[in-house]
Structures are given as structure tokens and as C-alpha cells.
VMD Tcl script that draws the C-alpha trace (Angstrom):
set ca {
  {96.29 110.57 87.21}
  {96.66 113.24 89.87}
  {96.02 112.18 93.44}
  {95.94 115.14 95.80}
  {95.63 113.21 99.07}
  {99.04 112.01 100.26}
  {97.61 108.93 102.01}
  {95.79 107.94 98.80}
  {99.14 107.91 97.00}
  {100.37 105.05 99.24}
  {99.24 101.77 97.71}
  {99.51 98.03 98.11}
  {100.97 96.02 95.25}
  {97.47 95.00 94.17}
  {96.18 98.58 94.22}
  {99.22 99.81 92.30}
  {98.90 97.10 89.65}
  {95.20 97.94 89.17}
  {95.80 101.71 88.97}
  {98.71 101.31 86.56}
  {96.80 98.93 84.29}
  {94.07 101.58 84.00}
  {96.62 104.31 83.37}
  {98.30 102.24 80.63}
  {94.91 101.57 79.03}
  {94.52 105.34 78.81}
  {97.90 105.62 77.08}
  {99.90 106.94 80.04}
  {103.63 106.19 80.35}
  {104.48 104.67 83.73}
  {107.86 105.36 85.36}
  {109.14 103.36 88.34}
  {112.09 103.93 90.59}
  {112.91 102.48 93.96}
  {115.10 102.92 96.99}
  {115.19 103.55 100.72}
  {114.68 107.34 100.59}
  {115.75 107.70 104.21}
  {116.32 111.31 105.35}
  {114.98 112.93 102.20}
  {117.49 115.42 100.79}
  {118.21 117.50 97.68}
  {119.72 114.56 95.80}
  {116.51 112.57 96.30}
  {114.24 115.45 95.32}
  {116.16 116.32 92.14}
  {116.34 112.63 91.19}
  {112.58 112.12 91.66}
  {111.75 115.32 89.79}
  {113.90 114.24 86.86}
  {112.43 110.72 86.89}
  {108.93 112.19 86.71}
  {109.78 114.01 83.46}
  {110.27 110.64 81.74}
  {106.58 109.74 81.75}
  {103.08 110.55 82.90}
  {103.14 108.78 86.27}
  {105.96 108.28 88.75}
  {105.75 105.27 91.06}
  {108.29 105.02 93.89}
  {109.03 101.63 95.40}
  {110.29 101.91 98.98}
  {112.40 99.22 100.65}
  {110.68 98.18 103.85}
  {112.56 98.44 107.13}
  {113.81 94.83 107.12}
  {115.23 94.98 103.59}
  {116.77 98.37 104.37}
  {118.63 96.82 107.34}
  {119.91 93.99 105.15}
  {121.12 96.43 102.49}
  {122.30 99.42 104.55}
  {123.15 97.85 107.92}
  {121.44 97.52 111.28}
  {121.49 101.26 112.02}
  {119.16 102.00 109.11}
  {116.57 103.08 108.33}
  {116.63 106.18 110.47}
  {113.02 106.90 109.53}
  {110.51 104.01 109.57}
  {108.72 102.90 106.39}
  {105.32 104.37 107.24}
  {106.86 107.82 107.76}
  {109.13 107.58 104.70}
  {106.09 106.64 102.60}
  {104.16 109.74 103.71}
  {107.14 112.05 103.11}
  {107.82 110.67 99.61}
  {104.09 110.67 98.73}
  {103.89 114.33 99.74}
  {106.20 115.28 96.86}
  {104.29 116.76 93.94}
  {106.32 114.78 91.40}
  {105.36 111.42 92.97}
  {102.09 109.83 91.91}
  {102.21 106.55 93.82}
  {104.27 104.90 96.57}
  {104.43 101.15 97.15}
  {106.69 99.26 99.54}
  {108.52 95.98 99.01}
  {110.45 93.60 101.25}
  {113.02 92.09 98.93}
  {116.61 93.30 98.68}
  {116.12 94.17 95.00}
  {113.07 95.49 93.16}
  {113.05 92.62 90.64}
  {109.69 91.24 91.81}
  {108.16 94.73 91.96}
  {109.39 95.57 88.44}
  {108.09 92.24 87.11}
  {104.71 92.79 88.78}
  {104.19 96.46 87.81}
  {106.03 96.37 84.44}
  {106.75 100.09 84.14}
  {107.39 101.52 80.71}
  {110.50 103.19 82.13}
  {112.59 101.93 85.06}
  {114.88 104.59 86.52}
  {117.94 104.40 88.76}
  {120.72 106.81 89.72}
  {124.15 107.21 88.18}
  {125.76 104.80 90.63}
  {124.13 101.94 88.65}
  {125.07 100.47 85.29}
  {122.54 98.32 83.41}
  {125.41 96.64 81.52}
  {127.39 95.62 84.61}
  {127.56 91.90 85.28}
  {126.48 90.33 88.58}
  {129.13 91.01 91.20}
  {130.44 94.08 89.39}
  {130.11 97.58 90.79}
  {126.85 99.17 89.70}
  {125.12 95.88 88.82}
  {121.40 96.48 88.23}
  {119.51 93.17 88.62}
  {116.20 94.77 87.60}
  {117.56 95.52 84.09}
  {117.02 91.91 83.01}
  {113.40 92.03 84.23}
  {112.75 95.21 82.26}
  {114.33 93.70 79.13}
  {112.08 90.61 79.37}
  {108.88 92.62 78.89}
  {110.34 95.27 76.57}
  {110.57 98.25 78.91}
  {113.32 100.84 79.02}
  {116.00 101.43 81.69}
  {117.15 105.01 82.23}
  {120.11 105.92 84.42}
  {119.97 109.46 85.78}
  {123.00 111.46 86.78}
  {124.18 111.38 90.38}
  {124.35 114.64 92.35}
  {127.76 114.39 94.07}
  {127.92 115.02 97.79}
  {124.18 114.50 98.26}
  {123.53 111.12 99.82}
  {121.96 109.94 103.03}
  {125.29 108.42 104.10}
  {127.04 111.75 103.57}
  {124.32 113.51 105.56}
  {124.53 110.99 108.42}
  {128.34 111.37 108.60}
  {128.00 115.16 108.64}
  {125.45 115.04 111.47}
  {127.59 112.65 113.50}
  {130.75 114.68 113.01}
  {129.08 117.96 113.95}
  {127.28 116.67 117.02}
  {129.90 114.36 118.53}
  {132.68 116.92 118.99}
}
mol new
graphics top color blue
foreach p $ca { graphics top sphere $p radius 0.5 }
foreach p [lrange $ca 0 end-1] q [lrange $ca 1 end] { graphics top cylinder $p $q radius 0.2 }
display resetview
């Protein structure tokens, strides 16, 4: 499935579920990842490119603005959801973008049931609740027989690092 129009790559949950069911019927491997993807940077791009190599379709779940504030603090997101969705959808490696309002992607994973669920190296699918790196979506993936893949983390390339750099350079 190749969608050339960026706006057409932004879908509701219902649209995504329908498109992915059709793709699976055709034998395509569906990959899902999720996050805020605020201030897109090299770490994000490399991560999404690598995630895309794990299947035929890459779906990116974006935290909406309210869940981003709960997770990252009241100063985030810096870029609103509708703009983040367009930027992420514009990437060639991304096939579909869908937003969600929960603090974790458990409901989205359960609904879309990707063949492969991908997260970055700061997560650990074997960590217990409350432990560093806990990945609540791993249990959802296990229930339907999918696979969790943890990709390596590109040190020094995070939105938080970028925000701190901007603040330090422009507040002197």
C-alpha cells in the first residue's frame, strides 16, 4: 500500500483498522510504533526508517496533545497534533498516521493488532510495571500473538535534548 498524498495517510482508528485488515488479507506485514514525535529530528527519522524495514506497512500512532501534556508535562507538545501528523505522514517510510488520547498505546495496539510492535531502546518488554523501561503494550501484543521489537536508541538525539539546547543557546 503506497499512499502518495500526505493528508490521505492520516486516518481515524476506523479507517486504519479497515485499511490494515485489507493489507493483512493481501499478506502484508503491518508494523506499528507510537509516540509524541514533537520536533522531528534525526533520532526520530532513523527510528522510523528502521521500523519500516520490519514489514510492509508502517503505522505511526501519535499521542494527542492532552496525552502528551500528561506524559511530558504542561509545556509540551511544542507542535500541535494536526501539524505533527502532517510532518510524520510526509516521511516516505510512513504509510499511515493515527492519533490516540490515552497515555499508553495499549488500546491502539489491541484495536489494530500489528504483526510487529516497535519501540526504542529505552523500553524493555520484560520490565515489570513500575520498573524503568516498562512497556505496557507488550502484554497486548502477546495476547494476539504478535511480535515486539526494540530498536536501538541513537544517543544524544531526543526532543528533550534539542529543547535544552535551544533554551541554553537563546537565553544567554
